[in-house]
N, C-alpha and C positions, 0 to 999 in steps of 0.2 A: 710299509716301505720294503722293497725287495731290490737287492743288487745282484744282477747276473754278471759274473766276472769269469767267463770261461778262460781256461789256460791254453787249450789246444783244440778248439772247435769240437768239444765233447758234448755240447748241448745245442738244441735247436731253440734259439731265442724266441722265435714266434710261438712255438709250442709252449715254452715256459711262461711267456707273457700271458697267454690265454689262461693258464692255470691261476694267474694272480690278477685277473681283470679288475678286481675291486681294490687293488693296491697301486701305489705309485711304483713303477718298475723302471730301474735304471740299468742300462747295459754299458759296460766298459768293453770296447771293441777289440782291444789288442790281441786277445787270445784267439779271435776268429780270423785274424789276418796274418797268421804265421804257420809255417809247416817245417818239418824237419827232413833233411835228406838222409841217405843211408849212412853217412858219417856222423850224424847227430848235429849237424850245423843247422841253424835256424835261418829260414828264408821268408821273404814276404810272400803272402798269398792274397790275391784279390778276393774280397768277400763283399757281396752286396745282396741283401734280401729285403726287397721293398715291403713285403708283408710284415717282416719283423720290425722294420723302421716305423711303420705306421702303428704298430701295437705297443712299442716302447714309449714310455713317457719322457725319459731323459737318456740321451746318448752322449757318452764321453769318450774321447780319444785324444791323442796328442798329435801335433804336427809331425813328430818323428815317426809315429805309427804309419802315417800315410805318405811318407816322402816319395814312394814309388807310385802313388795313386793320388796326386794332388787335386784332381778334379772331384774327388769324393765329396768334399764339403759342399760344393755347389749342387751336386746330385742329391745329397741327403737333405739339405735345408728345407725343401718343400714337403718332405715326408714325415719328419720327426717333430714332435711337439716342442721339445727343448733340446738344443744341441750345444755341447760345450767342447771346444777345441783348445787344449792346453798347449802352452809353448814355453815351458820351463821358466827360467828367470824373467822372461818377457811377459809373464802372466798368461793371458789367453783371451778367447772371444766366446761370448755366449750369444747364441742365435735363437730368436723367438718371434713368431708372427711377422717375419720379413725384416725385423730389425736386428741389429748387432750391437753388442755392448762389450767394450774392452774391460777387462779386470786386471788388476796388478797383483803381484805378490810382494813380499817384503824383500828388501835388499840385504843379503847376508853373504857371508863367506861360506860356501858349501864345503862340507866334509865328505858326505856320501849321498849320492843322488838316488841310490837304491831305495825303492819303496815310496818315493814322493808321489807317484801317481796313485798308489794304493791309499795313501793318506788323503790325497785330494778327493778320491771317490768316496771313501768312508766318511770324510768330513762333510762333503756335500749332502749325502743322503741323510746322515745323522742330524744335520743342521735344519733340515726342512721343518720338522715339528717345532723347532725353537724359534723360527722366523715366519710362522704362519704360512708355510708352504710357498714363500717368496723365493723362487729359484734363483733370481739374480743375487739376492742377499746371501743365499746359501753358497753360490758360486764364489762370491767375493770372500766369504769366510774361508772356504776350502782352499782358495789360492793362497791366502795368508798362512793358514796352518800347514800347508804343504811346504811353504817357505821355511818355516821353523824346522820341519822334519829333516831337511837336508843338512842342517848344522850338526846333526848327531848321526850315529851309526846303529844299525841293528834294531833291537826292540826299543832302545832309548830314543829312536827317531819319532815315536808317537808323540803327538802334541801333549803338553802338560795341561793339567787342570787350569793353572794360572794363565797359560797362553790362550786357551779356549775362552776363558772368562774375559780376558782383556780384549780379544778380538770380537767377541760377541758384543761387548759394551761399545766398541768402536763403530759397530754397524748402526747403532741407534742414533 
């Protein structure tokens, strides 16, 4: 299992995916869709690489990441095997083989949203071997664990062993 999570378009996802052709490769898109101006401010950058989308097994991004390019989801759906579009406290949508599946997160009082997407991505990829590579189950688990993460700040936002075990048991 390989997670490609570029921060500032520093890697070529298609090239990297080819290096890991015998692995499940997940790409989180956020770092490919931003640029910095001369004052250090971050701006949206349109990024689309059909070859990369076809080589990637799982693509993850948030509604917020594409707010200036809302048609991206429709353009990508036929290209990528598994697409997950997160939407914060609203959960998100998993697309596969022309179907879409909504998933929920847990209802919590958020303390710090920083890192929730990272927890989601790490949880999704880490869950795959635990759920026999059932991406929908892994997505549901990741959504719930990301929900726990926003109730804490910093390193403490990582899901606890007890939270992981509880939510894994809830999947069955």
